C-alpha positions, -999 to +999 in steps of 0.1 A: +172+876+073+187+841+078+172+817+101+190+813+135+184+776+132+208+771+106+236+761+130+216+741+154+228+710+172+235+673+162+216+663+131+187+687+137+208+716+121+189+729+088+222+732+071+258+725+080+286+749+081+297+741+046+267+758+033+268+787+054+278+812+028+248+804+008+225+802+039+230+837+049+214+847+015+185+824+018+153+827+041+149+791+052+131+796+084+122+766+107+084+758+107+069+774+139+052+743+149+083+723+154+091+734+190+054+730+203+052+695+184+083+684+203+069+694+235+037+675+228+056+644+217+078+647+251+046+648+271+030+618+254+063+597+253+066+602+292+029+592+298+028+562+276+062+547+282+058+554+320+024+534+319+041+506+300+068+504+326+042+502+353+025+473+334+057+455+328+068+456+365+033+450+383+017+426+359+042+409+334+069+383+339+103+400+332+119+367+328+102+364+296+124+371+266+101+394+246+095+415+278+132+417+285+135+434+249+104+455+255+117+468+287+151+477+272+133+495+243+111+515+267+143+527+285+157+536+250+127+556+242+127+574+275+164+582+268+155+598+236+126+615+251+147+635+274+164+653+246+131+667+231+126+694+255+161+707+247+156+708+212+120+723+219+136+752+236+162+755+208+135+758+182+113+780+201+142+805+209+178+795+208+203+772+225+206+787+261+225+759+277+259+751+283+285+733+262+283+702+286+245+700+280+253+702+241+274+672+243+250+653+268+220+658+247+237+648+216+249+616+232+215+609+246+201+614+212+223+588+196+222+565+224+183+564+219+185+560+182+213+534+180+200+512+209+165+511+193+175+497+160+199+472+176+173+460+200+146+457+174+172+438+153+178+415+183+142+410+188+137+400+151+165+376+151+150+361+184+117+356+166+136+342+134+153+315+157+118+309+173+098+304+143+122+295+117+147+274+135+126+260+161+140+226+152+172+237+171+155+232+205+174+258+223+162+258+259+146+289+276+176+294+299+200+298+269+175+319+251+173+343+280+210+343+284+214+354+247+187+381+250+203+395+281+238+396+262+220+412+231+208+439+252+241+445+269+257+446+236+233+470+222+239+495+251+276+491+247+277+497+210+253+527+212+269+543+239+305+540+224+290+552+190+274+582+205+304+593+224+323+600+193+295+619+179+290+638+213+326+650+211+322+665+176+295+691+189+302+724+208+284+755+218+295+789+202+279+823+200+271+842+168+252+876+167+246+874+205+231+839+205+242+805+214+243+775+191+251+739+197+265+726+163+285+700+148+321+712+141+332+681+122+342+687+086+336+652+075+298+655+073+294+626+046+314+604+066+293+609+097+260+605+078+273+572+064+282+559+099+245+567+111+231+553+080+252+521+082+238+516+117+204+520+104+201+506+069+224+474+078+199+464+106+172+472+082+185+445+057+189+421+085+152+425+096+140+423+059+156+388+057+145+375+090+108+386+085+107+374+050+116+340+064+092+343+093+063+351+070+070+323+047+070+300+078+037+316+089+021+309+057+030+273+057+012+270+090+016+283+126-004+283+157-024+313+164-005+324+195+026+326+178+012+343+148-002+373+170+032+377+186+050+378+152+023+403+139+028+427+170+066+426+167+063+430+129+041+462+134+066+475+158+095+471+134+076+485+104+066+515+123+102+521+134+115+521+099+083+540+087+094+569+111+132+567+108+135+557+073+128+592+056+148+611+082+179+590+070+172+593+035+171+631+039+204+632+058+222+613+029+204+637+003+216+667+021+251+653+025+254+645-012+235+679-023+258+704-043+231+724-056+231+758-035+200+773-053+178+788-027+147+771-038+164+738-036+177+745-001+142+757+009+125+725-004+152+704+014+146+722+046+109+717+045+114+680+036+139+676+063+117+691+091+087+671+081+109+638+082+124+650+114+091+655+132+079+621+120+112+605+133+110+621+166+074+611+171+085+574+172+094+575+209+057+575+219+044+550+194+057+517+208+035+518+238+005+523+216+017+493+193+023+471+224-015+478+231-023+457+202-017+428+225-051+418+243-032+409+275-013+444+277-046+460+271-061+441+300-032+449+323-034+486+313-069+488+321-064+470+354-036+495+362-057+525+353-086+511+376-062+502+404-073+467+401-040+454+413-041+478+444-077+466+451-067+429+447-039+433+472-063+449+498-087+421+493-060+396+497-046+415+529-081+416+542-087+379+537-055+370+551-062+391+582-099+376+587-083+340+583-059+349+610-086+362+632-107+331+627-078+307+634-070+326+667-106+326+678-107+288+671-076+281+690-088+302+720-122+282+719-104+248+717-081+259+746-109+270+768-126+236+761-095+218+772 
């Protein structure tokens, strides 16, 4: 019997409707680990990104350009994370939600994906200007303005692009089960759109980091080197996670071989790349912990160091006030 997951939502479908006739004859069941894996990633992402948000708001200066980008990336990861529980339910059973939820979750999926890659590109360009084009002497106020404009542009572009994707999906019933699937006939065009918003930024990032690393090798102070190294790791992990997924999308869209063995192999490769890609939303907070300062802030947060410090400051302030009042009273009595 064919898998119920053949017509799943957005790009998580094992096959598109164009291959339905063959899919009915092939047993291409979705790995049972996929649903529980998505639930695990959902929990880890909420915890990790939640802690990072607390660190940013309590300890960090949000006027710092890098922190502005990190804050937006955390929001992007959390938006993407909200979709995982819906896909997990779909994999564990079937699509039990309404048509609006189908469209909303698809939109959130692409908003998280598009905004992440655009924000990472903007961060890379910012580092490129700071390290390679440092002779331009752009003041901090202008850099901050450009960073904020880049973040706004990232959200506008990602939301606009995701709306068109969301309008192409709908919920329908087959054999007593609901499915959230893509009804668009132009699969290749859609895959090319997503790939363009992935591989073009990737090319820009490769160019920028090649120039940055060349400058680093020519001599750069240690503080800037650590910052560049952390950002390079963040970008590298993003493309390691999402690269195979996009490659599999293109292979699926270009595949014309309907042999069952080929379809099964594509299904296995696709779901492995899918789990790798979706796990990325909980990796950024772990990578940020490469920064010694952020590790210290996280430790302070977990130990409630900031709360304790505030209590001590309040106690000290109260004692000072009492002492001043007593001194004033003694002085008045003397007079």
